Backbone as JSON Lines, residues from 0, in Angstrom:
{"i":0,"aa":"M","n":[28.25,-4.18,-29.64],"ca":[28.42,-4.59,-31.03],"c":[27.11,-4.44,-31.79]}
{"i":1,"aa":"S","n":[26.14,-3.82,-31.19],"ca":[24.84,-3.68,-31.84],"c":[24.87,-2.7,-33.01]}
{"i":2,"aa":"N","n":[25.83,-1.76,-33.02],"ca":[25.9,-0.81,-34.13],"c":[26.86,-1.28,-35.22]}
{"i":3,"aa":"W","n":[27.32,-2.5,-35.15],"ca":[28.21,-3.05,-36.17],"c":[27.38,-3.72,-37.25]}
{"i":4,"aa":"Q","n":[27.84,-3.61,-38.48],"ca":[27.09,-4.14,-39.62],"c":[27.88,-5.24,-40.33]}
{"i":5,"aa":"K","n":[27.16,-6.25,-40.78],"ca":[27.79,-7.34,-41.53],"c":[28.08,-6.85,-42.94]}
{"i":6,"aa":"V","n":[29.35,-7.01,-43.38],"ca":[29.75,-6.58,-44.72],"c":[30.21,-7.75,-45.58]}
{"i":7,"aa":"F","n":[30.42,-8.91,-44.96],"ca":[30.86,-10.08,-45.7],"c":[30.44,-11.32,-44.94]}
{"i":8,"aa":"Q","n":[30.08,-12.37,-45.71],"ca":[29.68,-13.65,-45.13],"c":[30.14,-14.77,-46.04]}
{"i":9,"aa":"D","n":[30.7,-15.82,-45.47],"ca":[31.14,-16.98,-46.25],"c":[31.21,-18.18,-45.33]}
{"i":10,"aa":"N","n":[31.09,-19.36,-45.9],"ca":[31.21,-20.57,-45.08],"c":[32.65,-21.04,-44.94]}
{"i":11,"aa":"Q","n":[33.59,-20.39,-45.64],"ca":[35.01,-20.72,-45.55],"c":[35.71,-19.69,-44.67]}
{"i":12,"aa":"Q","n":[36.34,-20.16,-43.6],"ca":[36.99,-19.25,-42.67],"c":[38.12,-18.46,-43.31]}
{"i":13,"aa":"Y","n":[38.91,-19.11,-44.18],"ca":[40.06,-18.41,-44.77],"c":[39.62,-17.2,-45.59]}
{"i":14,"aa":"R","n":[38.48,-17.28,-46.24],"ca":[38.0,-16.13,-47.03],"c":[37.63,-14.96,-46.11]}
{"i":15,"aa":"A","n":[36.97,-15.27,-45.03],"ca":[36.62,-14.22,-44.07],"c":[37.88,-13.61,-43.46]}
{"i":16,"aa":"E","n":[38.89,-14.44,-43.21],"ca":[40.16,-13.94,-42.67],"c":[40.86,-13.02,-43.67]}
{"i":17,"aa":"I","n":[40.8,-13.35,-44.96],"ca":[41.4,-12.5,-45.99],"c":[40.7,-11.15,-46.03]}
{"i":18,"aa":"V","n":[39.39,-11.15,-46.01],"ca":[38.64,-9.89,-46.02],"c":[39.0,-9.07,-44.8]}
{"i":19,"aa":"K","n":[39.05,-9.69,-43.65],"ca":[39.4,-9.0,-42.41],"c":[40.79,-8.37,-42.52]}
{"i":20,"aa":"A","n":[41.76,-9.12,-43.05],"ca":[43.13,-8.62,-43.19],"c":[43.21,-7.43,-44.14]}
{"i":21,"aa":"V","n":[42.5,-7.5,-45.26],"ca":[42.49,-6.39,-46.22],"c":[41.91,-5.13,-45.58]}
{"i":22,"aa":"L","n":[40.85,-5.3,-44.82],"ca":[40.22,-4.16,-44.16],"c":[41.13,-3.58,-43.07]}
{"i":23,"aa":"E","n":[41.82,-4.43,-42.35],"ca":[42.77,-3.96,-41.34],"c":[43.9,-3.17,-42.0]}
{"i":24,"aa":"D","n":[44.39,-3.65,-43.13],"ca":[45.45,-2.94,-43.86],"c":[44.99,-1.55,-44.32]}
{"i":25,"aa":"A","n":[43.68,-1.41,-44.53],"ca":[43.13,-0.12,-44.95],"c":[42.81,0.79,-43.77]}
{"i":26,"aa":"G","n":[43.12,0.33,-42.56],"ca":[42.92,1.16,-41.38],"c":[41.59,0.99,-40.68]}
{"i":27,"aa":"M","n":[40.83,0.0,-41.08],"ca":[39.54,-0.26,-40.44],"c":[39.75,-1.21,-39.25]}
{"i":28,"aa":"N","n":[38.72,-1.37,-38.46],"ca":[38.77,-2.29,-37.32],"c":[37.67,-3.34,-37.45]}
{"i":29,"aa":"P","n":[37.83,-4.28,-38.38],"ca":[36.8,-5.3,-38.57],"c":[36.83,-6.35,-37.46]}
{"i":30,"aa":"V","n":[35.71,-7.03,-37.32],"ca":[35.57,-8.11,-36.36],"c":[35.11,-9.35,-37.11]}
{"i":31,"aa":"L","n":[35.73,-10.49,-36.84],"ca":[35.33,-11.75,-37.44],"c":[34.42,-12.47,-36.45]}
{"i":32,"aa":"V","n":[33.22,-12.84,-36.9],"ca":[32.25,-13.5,-36.05],"c":[32.04,-14.92,-36.58]}
{"i":33,"aa":"D","n":[32.26,-15.89,-35.73],"ca":[32.09,-17.31,-36.08],"c":[30.66,-17.72,-35.78]}
{"i":34,"aa":"K","n":[29.89,-17.96,-36.82],"ca":[28.5,-18.4,-36.69],"c":[28.37,-19.88,-37.07]}
{"i":35,"aa":"K","n":[29.46,-20.6,-36.99],"ca":[29.49,-22.0,-37.38],"c":[29.22,-22.87,-36.15]}
{"i":36,"aa":"D","n":[28.34,-23.84,-36.29],"ca":[28.04,-24.78,-35.21],"c":[29.2,-25.76,-35.07]}
{"i":37,"aa":"S","n":[29.78,-25.84,-33.91],"ca":[30.96,-26.68,-33.73],"c":[30.65,-28.18,-33.79]}
{"i":38,"aa":"A","n":[29.47,-28.58,-33.43],"ca":[29.14,-30.01,-33.43],"c":[28.81,-30.53,-34.83]}
{"i":39,"aa":"Y","n":[28.07,-29.76,-35.59],"ca":[27.59,-30.25,-36.89],"c":[28.3,-29.61,-38.08]}
{"i":40,"aa":"Q","n":[29.13,-28.61,-37.83],"ca":[29.92,-27.93,-38.86],"c":[29.07,-27.31,-39.97]}
{"i":41,"aa":"F","n":[27.96,-26.71,-39.62],"ca":[27.22,-25.92,-40.59],"c":[27.15,-24.49,-40.06]}
{"i":42,"aa":"G","n":[26.94,-23.56,-40.93],"ca":[26.9,-22.16,-40.56],"c":[27.86,-21.36,-41.43]}
{"i":43,"aa":"H","n":[28.31,-20.22,-40.92],"ca":[29.15,-19.34,-41.72],"c":[29.98,-18.44,-40.82]}
{"i":44,"aa":"Y","n":[30.85,-17.65,-41.47],"ca":[31.66,-16.65,-40.79],"c":[31.25,-15.28,-41.32]}
{"i":45,"aa":"E","n":[31.21,-14.3,-40.45],"ca":[30.85,-12.95,-40.84],"c":[31.99,-11.99,-40.52]}
{"i":46,"aa":"V","n":[32.14,-10.98,-41.36],"ca":[33.03,-9.86,-41.06],"c":[32.11,-8.66,-40.83]}
{"i":47,"aa":"R","n":[32.31,-8.01,-39.69],"ca":[31.49,-6.86,-39.33],"c":[32.38,-5.64,-39.11]}
{"i":48,"aa":"V","n":[31.82,-4.47,-39.42],"ca":[32.51,-3.2,-39.18],"c":[31.54,-2.23,-38.53]}
{"i":49,"aa":"A","n":[32.1,-1.15,-37.99],"ca":[31.27,-0.09,-37.41],"c":[30.37,0.5,-38.49]}
{"i":50,"aa":"A","n":[29.2,0.92,-38.1],"ca":[28.19,1.41,-39.05],"c":[28.72,2.54,-39.92]}
{"i":51,"aa":"E","n":[29.54,3.41,-39.38],"ca":[30.03,4.54,-40.17],"c":[31.06,4.14,-41.22]}
{"i":52,"aa":"D","n":[31.58,2.91,-41.15],"ca":[32.57,2.44,-42.13],"c":[32.0,1.53,-43.21]}
{"i":53,"aa":"V","n":[30.72,1.31,-43.21],"ca":[30.11,0.32,-44.12],"c":[30.32,0.67,-45.59]}
{"i":54,"aa":"I","n":[30.07,1.89,-45.99],"ca":[30.17,2.25,-47.41],"c":[31.59,2.09,-47.91]}
{"i":55,"aa":"E","n":[32.55,2.61,-47.16],"ca":[33.96,2.49,-47.57],"c":[34.39,1.02,-47.57]}
{"i":56,"aa":"T","n":[33.93,0.26,-46.62],"ca":[34.28,-1.15,-46.53],"c":[33.75,-1.93,-47.73]}
{"i":57,"aa":"L","n":[32.51,-1.7,-48.09],"ca":[31.93,-2.4,-49.24],"c":[32.66,-2.03,-50.53]}
{"i":58,"aa":"R","n":[33.07,-0.78,-50.65],"ca":[33.84,-0.36,-51.82],"c":[35.18,-1.1,-51.88]}
{"i":59,"aa":"L","n":[35.86,-1.19,-50.75],"ca":[37.14,-1.92,-50.7],"c":[36.96,-3.39,-51.05]}
{"i":60,"aa":"I","n":[35.95,-4.01,-50.49],"ca":[35.71,-5.43,-50.76],"c":[35.45,-5.64,-52.25]}
{"i":61,"aa":"N","n":[34.63,-4.81,-52.85],"ca":[34.3,-4.96,-54.27],"c":[35.48,-4.69,-55.19]}
{"i":62,"aa":"E","n":[36.34,-3.76,-54.81],"ca":[37.45,-3.38,-55.69],"c":[38.72,-4.2,-55.45]}
{"i":63,"aa":"E","n":[38.95,-4.65,-54.25],"ca":[40.24,-5.23,-53.89],"c":[40.26,-6.76,-53.78]}
{"i":64,"aa":"I","n":[39.12,-7.39,-53.58],"ca":[39.11,-8.81,-53.25],"c":[38.38,-9.6,-54.33]}
{"i":65,"aa":"R","n":[39.05,-10.64,-54.83],"ca":[38.46,-11.56,-55.81],"c":[38.76,-13.0,-55.39]}
{"i":66,"aa":"F","n":[37.72,-13.78,-55.22],"ca":[37.89,-15.21,-54.95],"c":[37.48,-15.96,-56.2]}
{"i":67,"aa":"E","n":[38.46,-16.45,-56.93],"ca":[38.15,-17.16,-58.18],"c":[38.88,-18.46,-58.24]}
């Protein structure tokens, strides 16, 4: 997983899950990484993709996803 790049980060799991689902629908293979400490509940969630998919992934995130 060393060649995978972080394309999204949030402290809310549902937002990271939405981003992951949108990317999967577009044919990508994203990975959700839980960086949240289970004891103290601080940290965040990351969505990562293969390095060659970063540009297309960032375009999709910017055009398709709005959290308002």
